[in-house]
C-alpha positions, 0 to 999 in steps of 0.5 A: 534790900541789897542784892550785891554778893560782895562782902559788906565792907567791899559793898559799902566802899563800892557804894561810896564811890558810886554815890560820889559819881552820882553827886558829881553828875548831879552837880554838873547837871543841876542849874537851880536848886531849892535847897543847898545844891550839895545836900540835894545832890547827896540825897539824890545819890542816896535814893538812886543807890537804894533804888538800884538795890546797891545798899539799904536805905539805912546804909545809903543814909550812913554813906551820905553822912560820910560823903557830907563829912568828907566833902565838908572837910575838903570844902573847908580846906579849899575855902581857907585864906591860905592858898595851899595845894590840895596835896597838903590837905591830903598829906601825900602825893596826889599821884597815888590816888586813882585819877578818876577818883581824884577828878571826881573828888576835886570836882565835888570838893570845889563845889562843896566850898561854895556850899560851906555856909550851909554846913557850918552848924554841922561842922563840929560833929560831922568832922569827927570820924569813927572806926568802921565808917567809910572815908575818902582820900586824905589823912586822919589823925587819931584823937587818942595818940596823934597817929596818922592814917593815910587813905589813898582811896576810899576805905573803912576806918580801922582802929588806930594801929598804935593805941586802938582808939576809934575816934579820928579827925581830919589832919589840919593844914600845916 
């Protein structure tokens, strides 16, 4: 059970960032893995968050799914044939992202591209984002009207400000 007194939204955003740190640390330390490295690192980060009482097991699993989805999106982008800048994928100036978060995100995303084949069957469903979920930096596009939502840091996905739809996809490369 969580012992954090912050409002639930802030608690979950904080937990997302803490789990991202743990995934980054686990990937740095890990030399061999019996299952895909990224999947294992996220599982370890989930367990640690529960063990430390930061979130419940259910919340940790949900945040782990959000991490997998966002890192998969980044890995897919980075694995593409075209050598475009990450800022094209984010669709805003990289300087707006906190340096530490960007470094962690880049570190994990780079490793994520190596594990992309392990996520292929989950791609279609995992790439869909819903209101209330947590996402990392980047741009989401409303599936209802095409409105773009820009995330400069980790945050909760709100309903579309234009049409109030609740389903989004990651913005594609131009």
